[in-house]
All heavy atoms as an XYZ file, in Angstrom:
736
protein
N      38.358    133.824    116.127
C      37.098    133.533    115.470
C      37.135    132.089    114.769
O      38.070    131.971    114.063
C      36.677    134.569    114.448
C      36.419    135.945    114.955
S      35.146    136.142    116.186
C      33.713    135.945    115.302
N      36.294    131.233    115.080
C      36.319    129.888    114.569
C      34.939    129.711    113.837
O      33.865    129.786    114.412
C      36.467    128.841    115.697
C      37.768    129.130    116.569
C      36.516    127.411    115.214
C      39.003    128.947    115.750
N      35.140    129.049    112.577
C      33.993    128.713    111.860
C      33.818    127.208    112.180
O      34.647    126.427    111.962
C      34.191    128.947    110.377
N      32.578    126.802    112.664
C      32.305    125.428    112.902
C      30.800    125.251    112.550
O      30.043    125.916    112.923
C      32.619    124.983    114.258
C      32.334    123.558    114.426
C      33.428    122.687    114.083
C      31.158    122.952    114.711
C      33.203    121.292    114.148
C      30.975    121.581    114.778
C      31.954    120.771    114.535
O      31.755    119.351    114.449
N      30.554    124.155    111.860
C      31.525    123.297    111.017
C      32.382    124.306    110.097
O      31.955    125.360    109.762
C      30.609    122.311    110.237
C      29.273    122.799    110.221
C      29.131    123.870    111.380
N      33.599    123.731    109.729
C      34.552    124.524    109.053
C      33.939    125.243    107.801
O      34.389    126.275    107.415
C      35.547    123.573    108.601
C      35.592    122.581    109.748
C      34.107    122.380    110.125
N      32.922    124.685    107.045
C      32.342    125.214    105.783
C      31.326    126.244    106.220
O      30.752    126.877    105.385
C      31.840    124.199    104.909
C      30.757    123.362    105.536
C      31.214    122.132    106.294
O      32.403    121.957    106.530
O      30.345    121.494    106.936
N      30.960    126.475    107.456
C      29.949    127.355    107.974
C      30.410    128.849    107.800
O      31.523    129.079    107.924
C      29.615    127.152    109.397
O      28.766    128.033    109.896
N      29.414    129.644    107.487
C      29.759    131.036    107.291
C      29.681    131.731    108.701
O      30.106    132.804    108.938
C      28.661    131.784    106.469
N      29.063    130.968    109.713
C      28.950    131.544    111.087
C      30.260    131.287    111.835
O      30.917    130.302    111.675
C      27.859    130.797    111.846
C      26.431    131.132    111.241
O      26.241    132.303    110.664
O      25.603    130.275    111.456
N      30.654    132.331    112.555
C      31.962    132.200    113.392
C      31.689    132.431    114.825
O      30.823    133.181    115.176
C      32.880    133.263    112.802
C      33.408    132.931    111.370
C      34.709    133.581    111.091
O      35.294    134.435    111.884
N      35.297    133.157    109.917
N      32.434    131.674    115.645
C      32.220    131.601    116.996
C      33.475    132.341    117.624
O      34.631    131.955    117.345
C      32.075    130.249    117.557
C      30.831    129.606    116.911
C      32.013    130.263    119.080
C      30.697    128.056    117.135
N      33.261    133.346    118.462
C      34.428    134.054    119.101
C      34.882    133.268    120.401
O      34.043    132.913    121.166
C      33.936    135.480    119.606
C      35.155    136.214    120.117
C      34.729    137.589    120.568
O      33.506    138.014    120.446
O      35.565    138.313    121.225
N      36.213    132.969    120.328
C      36.828    132.235    121.417
C      37.935    132.946    121.979
O      38.917    133.452    121.094
C      37.257    130.805    120.971
C      38.018    130.146    122.143
C      36.219    129.957    120.369
N      37.996    133.353    123.220
C      39.077    134.021    123.844
C      39.752    133.058    124.702
O      39.340    132.046    125.112
C      38.560    135.093    124.849
C      37.828    136.166    124.096
C      37.626    137.358    125.042
N      36.776    138.398    124.432
C      37.246    139.400    123.679
N      38.661    139.567    123.585
N      36.558    140.196    123.120
N      41.137    133.208    124.612
C      41.986    132.218    125.276
C      43.239    132.787    126.035
O      43.568    133.909    125.767
C      42.482    131.124    124.269
C      43.427    131.675    123.293
C      44.835    131.533    123.509
C      42.963    132.255    122.102
C      45.702    132.091    122.602
C      43.931    132.701    121.180
C      45.250    132.672    121.383
O      46.167    133.130    120.464
N      43.785    131.998    127.064
C      45.050    132.413    127.636
C      45.894    131.078    127.555
O      45.336    130.017    127.560
C      44.812    132.862    129.128
O      44.238    131.769    129.858
C      44.078    134.219    129.195
N      47.096    131.241    127.642
C      48.063    130.082    127.662
C      48.921    130.142    129.013
O      49.479    131.204    129.209
C      48.942    130.049    126.414
C      48.095    129.906    125.133
C      49.948    128.894    126.475
C      48.870    129.939    123.855
N      48.919    129.089    129.634
C      49.668    128.967    130.878
C      50.864    127.874    130.707
O      50.562    126.816    130.042
C      48.821    128.543    132.057
C      47.751    129.631    132.444
C      46.880    129.177    133.500
O      47.149    128.097    134.117
O      45.866    129.836    133.766
N      51.914    128.085    131.289
C      53.054    127.053    131.290
C      53.396    126.762    132.717
O      53.731    127.689    133.446
C      54.268    127.577    130.538
C      53.930    127.715    128.986
N      53.544    128.889    128.486
C      54.155    126.807    127.981
C      53.478    128.688    127.149
N      53.763    127.513    126.928
N      53.473    125.556    133.013
C      54.096    125.009    134.250
C      55.000    123.863    133.971
O      54.519    122.803    133.521
C      53.058    124.605    135.211
C      53.553    124.000    136.536
C      51.944    125.688    135.617
N      56.287    124.140    133.962
C      57.292    123.267    133.591
C      57.118    122.766    132.156
O      56.970    123.655    131.255
C      57.415    122.039    134.596
C      57.875    122.584    135.953
C      58.102    121.362    136.948
O      58.016    120.203    136.670
O      58.082    121.673    138.179
N      56.904    121.529    131.885
C      56.680    121.045    130.532
C      55.173    120.930    130.179
O      54.901    120.403    129.027
C      57.364    119.741    130.376
C      58.865    119.752    130.396
O      59.294    120.829    130.149
O      59.495    118.684    130.576
N      54.341    121.324    130.983
C      52.844    121.277    130.662
C      52.426    122.711    130.345
O      52.560    123.635    130.995
C      52.071    120.768    131.959
C      52.612    119.469    132.389
C      50.580    120.799    131.643
C      52.257    118.311    131.424
N      51.662    122.664    129.168
C      50.993    123.935    128.616
C      49.579    123.725    128.726
O      48.969    122.710    128.385
C      51.449    124.142    127.184
C      50.651    125.300    126.564
C      51.007    125.399    124.992
O      52.000    125.973    124.749
N      50.212    124.692    124.259
N      48.803    124.798    129.241
C      47.370    124.679    129.317
C      46.781    125.851    128.549
O      47.204    127.000    128.818
C      46.860    124.705    130.780
O      47.466    123.475    131.413
C      45.363    124.481    130.822
N      45.922    125.522    127.637
C      45.149    126.691    126.895
C      43.773    126.739    127.591
O      43.041    125.747    127.511
C      45.073    126.377    125.403
C      44.351    127.393    124.698
C      46.422    126.053    124.864
N      43.465    127.829    128.221
C      42.151    128.081    128.684
C      41.394    128.866    127.760
O      41.730    129.923    127.356
C      42.240    128.827    130.083
C      43.114    127.995    131.049
O      42.782    126.864    131.363
N      44.154    128.580    131.528
N      40.113    128.383    127.428
C      39.290    129.012    126.449
C      37.822    129.304    126.933
O      37.263    128.585    127.847
C      39.102    128.040    125.283
S      40.647    127.585    124.412
N      37.349    130.333    126.521
C      35.987    130.687    126.790
C      35.309    131.225    125.473
O      35.881    131.919    124.717
C      35.809    131.674    127.923
O      36.359    132.990    127.486
N      34.086    130.737    125.310
C      33.255    131.076    124.106
C      32.525    132.370    124.435
O      31.825    132.427    125.503
C      32.297    129.974    123.694
C      31.468    130.385    122.523
C      33.062    128.728    123.375
N      32.711    133.354    123.687
C      32.098    134.706    123.913
C      30.735    134.778    123.088
O      30.612    134.195    122.078
C      33.057    135.755    123.540
C      34.296    135.737    124.333
C      34.166    135.848    125.881
O      33.425    136.795    126.235
O      34.819    135.196    126.621
N      29.925    135.764    123.420
C      28.687    136.016    122.628
C      27.521    135.789    123.519
O      27.479    135.363    124.538
N      26.435    136.380    122.869
C      25.057    136.272    123.668
C      24.352    135.076    123.188
O      23.475    134.542    124.013
C      24.240    137.520    123.335
C      24.898    138.711    123.914
C      24.072    139.934    123.601
N      24.894    141.143    124.014
C      24.427    142.217    124.595
N      23.093    142.219    124.822
N      25.236    143.209    124.845
N      24.482    134.572    121.985
C      23.703    133.428    121.539
C      24.765    132.246    121.267
O      25.887    132.544    120.771
C      22.815    133.753    120.376
O      23.707    134.106    119.325
N      24.263    131.115    121.457
C      25.165    129.947    121.367
C      24.549    128.884    120.438
O      23.305    128.684    120.513
C      25.595    129.315    122.676
C      26.311    130.259    123.626
C      25.712    131.074    124.582
C      27.704    130.521    123.419
C      26.384    131.858    125.436
C      28.342    131.461    124.205
C      27.602    132.145    125.228
N      25.294    128.130    119.781
C      24.917    127.054    118.903
C      24.317    125.964    120.000
O      24.875    125.756    121.092
C      26.015    126.396    118.211
C      26.664    127.278    117.188
C      25.748    127.773    116.094
O      24.842    127.086    115.676
N      25.987    128.983    115.466
N      23.309    125.267    119.513
C      22.624    124.325    120.420
C      23.535    123.112    120.744
O      23.607    122.655    121.792
C      21.344    123.728    119.713
C      20.915    122.516    120.483
C      20.340    124.826    119.533
N      24.404    122.783    119.716
C      25.359    121.609    119.928
C      26.415    121.952    120.870
O      27.144    121.043    121.439
C      25.901    121.266    118.656
C      26.585    122.363    117.810
C      25.963    123.049    116.800
C      27.811    122.834    117.989
N      26.878    123.996    116.372
C      28.079    123.912    117.030
C      29.012    122.571    118.794
C      29.198    124.679    116.968
C      30.119    123.313    118.668
C      30.240    124.274    117.717
N      26.759    123.295    121.118
C      27.922    123.590    122.016
C      27.542    123.506    123.403
O      26.914    124.362    124.054
C      28.377    124.988    121.571
C      29.714    125.452    122.362
C      30.836    124.555    122.111
C      30.071    126.924    121.946
N      28.050    122.372    124.128
C      27.694    122.134    125.514
C      28.727    122.603    126.489
O      28.466    122.495    127.649
C      27.504    120.597    125.678
C      26.340    120.145    124.837
C      26.081    118.638    124.983
O      26.937    117.917    125.318
N      24.855    118.202    124.790
N      29.823    123.210    126.075
C      30.711    123.740    127.023
C      31.049    125.221    126.604
O      31.338    125.459    125.440
C      32.098    122.913    127.028
C      32.024    121.567    127.627
C      33.410    120.864    127.342
C      31.745    121.622    129.017
N      30.940    126.129    127.554
C      31.304    127.583    127.182
C      32.640    127.809    127.660
O      33.428    128.799    127.161
C      30.326    128.489    127.871
C      28.910    128.288    127.762
C      28.467    128.704    126.296
N      26.994    128.429    126.080
C      26.478    127.496    125.543
N      27.176    126.477    125.088
N      25.193    127.373    125.490
N      33.287    127.072    128.577
C      34.669    127.237    129.057
C      35.261    125.835    128.960
O      34.601    124.776    129.456
C      34.675    127.789    130.416
C      34.204    129.215    130.526
C      34.386    129.741    131.755
C      34.044    131.283    131.872
N      34.213    131.894    133.122
N      36.551    125.682    128.492
C      37.280    124.580    128.502
C      38.750    124.731    128.421
O      39.193    125.729    128.143
C      36.837    123.713    127.247
C      36.929    124.316    125.912
C      37.973    124.349    125.189
C      35.763    125.106    125.536
C      38.074    124.985    123.917
C      35.818    125.713    124.253
C      37.052    125.698    123.515
N      39.523    123.753    128.853
C      40.914    123.790    128.910
C      41.527    122.593    128.203
O      40.903    121.521    128.201
C      41.450    123.760    130.376
O      40.948    124.892    131.016
N      42.643    122.877    127.560
C      43.310    121.845    126.792
C      44.871    121.818    127.205
O      45.475    122.884    127.169
C      43.320    122.028    125.220
C      41.901    122.277    124.750
C      43.922    120.903    124.446
C      41.623    123.458    123.902
N      45.225    120.729    127.722
C      46.658    120.618    128.218
C      47.395    119.871    127.268
O      46.988    118.864    126.608
C      46.615    120.085    129.583
O      46.014    120.825    130.549
N      48.765    120.153    127.189
C      49.682    119.500    126.346
C      50.993    119.349    127.222
O      51.274    120.161    127.976
C      49.982    120.274    125.124
O      48.865    120.536    124.382
N      51.833    118.270    126.774
C      53.109    118.110    127.415
C      54.186    118.336    126.329
O      53.937    117.886    125.152
C      53.227    116.776    128.091
C      54.447    116.758    128.882
C      53.064    115.570    127.091
C      54.598    115.509    129.795
N      55.176    118.994    126.666
C      56.272    119.321    125.721
C      57.327    118.138    125.755
O      57.768    117.746    126.743
C      56.998    120.547    126.006
C      57.933    120.903    124.853
C      58.540    122.371    125.249
C      59.335    122.860    123.977
N      59.834    124.211    124.350
N      57.514    117.465    124.566
C      58.465    116.407    124.391
C      59.263    116.564    123.163
O      58.614    116.776    122.092
C      57.655    114.946    124.305
C      56.874    114.691    125.671
C      56.052    113.480    125.428
O      55.409    113.271    124.447
O      56.009    112.655    126.391
N      60.534    116.612    123.211
C      61.386    116.706    122.017
C      60.936    117.961    121.268
O      60.949    117.968    119.988
C      61.241    115.504    121.168
O      61.618    114.395    121.887
N      60.599    119.152    121.896
C      60.388    120.392    121.073
C      58.941    120.507    120.582
O      58.667    121.475    119.928
N      58.091    119.494    120.772
C      56.802    119.523    120.312
C      55.790    119.249    121.474
O      56.093    118.590    122.355
C      56.535    118.470    119.298
C      57.381    118.649    117.907
C      57.074    117.526    117.011
N      57.480    117.912    115.598
C      56.870    118.702    114.838
N      55.854    119.248    115.096
N      57.411    118.858    113.568
N      54.549    119.661    121.321
C      53.549    119.494    122.247
C      52.575    118.344    121.821
O      52.130    118.251    120.705
C      52.780    120.840    122.496
C      53.468    121.765    123.352
C      54.309    122.738    122.715
C      53.384    121.699    124.724
C      54.965    123.698    123.476
C      54.136    122.701    125.508
C      54.838    123.628    124.881
O      55.645    124.609    125.667
N      52.382    117.498    122.845
C      51.378    116.364    122.547
C      50.196    116.660    123.491
O      50.312    116.783    124.721
C      52.085    115.065    123.007
O      53.246    114.907    122.222
C      51.124    114.005    122.723
N      49.004    116.672    122.907
C      47.813    117.036    123.607
C      47.495    115.849    124.666
O      47.593    114.681    124.210
C      46.673    117.137    122.654
O      46.961    118.117    121.720
C      45.410    117.517    123.480
N      47.214    116.213    125.895
C      46.781    115.191    126.911
C      45.284    115.127    126.786
O      44.544    116.061    126.583
C      47.238    115.688    128.228
C      48.705    115.979    128.340
C      49.064    116.570    129.716
C      49.424    114.551    128.280
N      44.816    113.840    127.017
C      43.383    113.577    127.080
C      42.718    114.196    128.245
O      43.220    114.121    129.321
C      43.120    111.981    127.046
C      41.743    111.613    127.021
C      41.011    111.618    125.843
C      41.042    111.162    128.264
C      39.708    111.275    125.897
C      39.745    110.801    128.235
C      38.972    111.013    127.000
N      41.564    114.772    127.961
C      40.757    115.464    128.951
C      39.269    114.909    128.858
O      38.575    115.221    127.903
C      40.819    117.040    128.768
C      39.963    117.629    129.901
O      39.088    117.156    130.503
N      40.379    118.972    130.110
N      38.938    114.049    129.796
C      37.661    113.367    129.645
C      36.468    114.453    129.673
O      35.494    114.216    129.004
C      37.492    112.439    130.881
C      36.230    111.571    130.730
C      36.060    110.596    131.826
O      37.059    110.321    132.480
O      35.013    109.983    131.886
N      36.525    115.414    130.370
C      35.538    116.366    130.337
C      35.289    117.023    128.954
O      34.037    117.127    128.555
C      35.937    117.734    131.409
O      36.117    117.103    132.648
C      34.815    118.767    131.458
N      36.279    117.292    128.173
C      36.126    117.865    126.866
C      35.576    116.935    125.825
O      34.915    117.203    124.936
C      37.463    118.311    126.238
C      38.038    119.531    127.038
O      37.374    120.082    127.817
N      39.338    119.770    126.773
N      35.717    115.519    126.211
C      35.238    114.509    125.393
C      34.080    113.773    125.755
O      33.541    112.856    125.156
C      36.382    113.501    125.092
C      37.430    114.071    124.273
O      37.182    114.555    123.165
N      38.645    114.167    124.831
N      33.454    114.200    126.920
C      32.206    113.623    127.538
C      30.929    114.130    126.963
O      29.903    113.758    127.331
C      32.228    113.654    129.004
O      32.196    115.067    129.404
N      31.016    115.126    126.163
C      29.877    115.919    125.568
C      29.518    115.253    124.182
O      30.024    114.290    123.828
C      30.068    117.393    125.594
C      30.382    118.019    126.785
C      29.379    117.787    127.883
C      29.720    118.397    129.291
N      28.777    118.058    130.209
N      28.807    115.938    123.390
C      28.486    115.520    122.107
C      29.659    115.567    121.161
O      30.641    116.213    121.389
C      27.177    116.140    121.545
C      27.444    117.621    121.265
O      28.445    117.985    120.768
N      26.476    118.407    121.472
N      29.540    114.909    119.972
C      30.632    114.932    118.984
C      31.029    116.196    118.508
O      32.183    116.515    118.376
C      30.291    113.946    117.854
C      31.440    113.675    116.843
S      32.948    112.984    117.526
C      32.396    111.340    117.607
N      29.991    117.089    118.153
C      30.289    118.418    117.630
C      31.061    119.193    118.658
O      31.935    119.984    118.257
C      29.031    119.143    117.338
C      28.483    118.657    115.973
O      29.250    118.581    115.002
O      27.305    118.566    115.841
N      30.786    119.131    119.992
C      31.518    119.908    120.896
C      32.954    119.367    121.013
O      33.823    120.203    121.037
C      30.853    119.712    122.327
O      29.516    120.272    122.346
C      31.728    120.367    123.445
N      33.127    118.085    120.973
C      34.496    117.597    120.983
C      35.244    117.973    119.759
O      36.424    118.432    119.832
C      34.519    116.001    121.051
O      33.939    115.660    122.245
N      34.682    117.986    118.557
C      35.389    118.363    117.334
C      35.650    119.890    117.354
O      36.725    120.243    116.897
C      34.590    117.983    116.143
C      34.443    116.424    115.801
C      33.352    116.182    114.724
C      35.798    115.913    115.453
N      34.763    120.666    117.872
C      34.947    122.070    117.968
C      36.133    122.362    118.883
O      37.097    123.216    118.410
C      33.655    122.777    118.491
C      33.966    124.221    118.798
C      33.900    125.108    117.745
C      34.032    124.741    120.117
C      34.055    126.515    117.992
C      34.147    126.107    120.372
C      34.208    126.990    119.288
N      36.241    121.752    120.019
C      37.400    121.839    120.852
C      38.602    121.607    120.260
O      39.686    122.359    120.278
C      37.164    121.158    122.236
C      36.080    121.771    123.054
C      38.479    121.127    123.048
C      35.597    120.936    124.199
N      38.740    120.483    119.447
C      39.904    119.982    118.725
C      40.283    121.169    117.755
O      41.422    121.556    117.598
C      39.773    118.761    118.044
C      39.751    117.607    119.041
O      40.150    117.674    120.213
O      39.266    116.449    118.611
N      39.358    121.645    117.033
C      39.518    122.751    116.010
C      40.004    124.041    116.579
O      40.976    124.627    116.086
C      38.213    122.962    115.169
C      38.371    124.032    114.091
C      39.389    123.723    113.065
C      36.989    124.241    113.452
N      39.537    124.382    117.818
C      40.062    125.573    118.523
C      41.371    125.375    118.905
O      42.261    126.201    118.680
C      39.069    125.800    119.760
C      39.753    126.788    120.707
C      37.726    126.376    119.314
N      41.724    124.194    119.428
C      43.072    124.016    119.866
C      44.113    123.966    118.763
O      45.107    124.716    118.801
C      43.135    122.677    120.601
C      44.475    122.348    121.187
N      45.401    121.332    120.675
C      45.212    122.908    122.248
C      46.494    121.361    121.400
N      46.443    122.304    122.381
N      43.762    123.314    117.605
C      44.628    123.347    116.481
C      44.814    124.731    115.918
O      45.955    125.169    115.536
C      44.052    122.437    115.377
N      43.787    125.490    115.956
C      43.817    126.884    115.374
C      44.669    127.780    116.248
O      45.557    128.609    115.895
C      42.407    127.525    115.338
O      41.590    126.851    114.456
N      44.664    127.645    117.530
C      45.365    128.461    118.456
C      46.807    128.020    118.389
O      47.734    128.957    118.388
C      44.908    128.179    119.940
C      43.555    128.953    120.222
C      45.917    128.804    120.906
C      42.843    128.597    121.539
N      47.184    126.832    118.331
C      48.568    126.332    118.244
C      49.208    126.891    116.896
O      50.317    127.263    116.954
C      48.673    124.777    118.321
C      48.063    124.221    119.541
S      48.950    124.888    121.083
C      50.202    123.521    121.214
N      48.337    126.868    115.820
C      48.871    127.396    114.455
C      49.159    128.944    114.646
O      50.150    129.535    114.218
C      47.863    127.138    113.411
C      48.437    127.514    112.142
C      47.370    127.111    111.038
C      47.908    127.608    109.674
N      46.839    127.323    108.533
N      48.155    129.656    115.259
C      48.219    131.100    115.345
C      49.453    131.460    116.324
O      50.147    132.437    115.988
C      46.989    131.571    116.089
C      46.881    133.092    116.298
C      46.777    133.824    114.945
C      45.686    133.526    117.151
N      49.755    130.721    117.291
C      50.816    130.892    118.221
C      52.174    130.394    117.746
O      53.241    130.532    118.393
C      50.553    130.436    119.627
C      49.317    131.060    120.265
C      49.524    132.503    120.587
O      50.809    132.915    120.837
O      48.557    133.221    120.744
N      52.139    129.801    116.599
C      53.329    129.086    116.049
C      53.935    127.998    116.939
O      55.265    128.031    117.109
C      54.369    130.112    115.562
C      53.925    131.122    114.746
N      53.596    130.906    113.458
C      53.546    132.457    114.863
C      53.094    132.014    112.865
N      53.018    132.983    113.796
N      53.163    127.220    117.546
C      53.650    126.244    118.409
C      53.400    124.873    117.779
O      52.487    124.512    117.214
C      52.651    126.161    119.795
C      52.841    127.496    120.581
C      53.114    125.019    120.703
C      51.842    127.683    121.613
N      54.543    124.061    117.811
C      54.671    122.800    116.973
C      53.959    121.725    117.878
O      54.086    121.626    119.165
C      56.137    122.409    116.828
C      56.781    123.283    115.912
C      58.225    122.845    115.664
C      58.979    123.804    114.691
N      60.296    123.460    114.583
N      53.147    121.005    117.236
C      52.357    119.817    117.835
C      52.719    118.471    117.262
O      53.099    118.455    116.115
C      50.938    120.052    117.726
S      50.345    121.522    118.473
N      52.592    117.525    118.031
C      52.786    116.126    117.541
C      51.534    115.608    116.897
O      50.483    115.867    117.292
C      53.229    115.207    118.611
O      54.408    115.562    119.256
């Protein structure tokens, strides 16, 4: 569950899976629920990272950043929350 904006009382349910192929990790996410925020322009998105020196560095994904600013910030917050929840170190 992700609150966005962070001070919001409303929470958005996000389900995710994590895939690993060599040094690349991909987090696949889908937003669940029947009603969606107007600003949320993607219901499914993926975030890839590369492992370097024991830490993951997020790779740029134009699709995730081609929508509005709130959608991009939400995706960043989801990724940071998942990495923290899974105890994965990020750069």
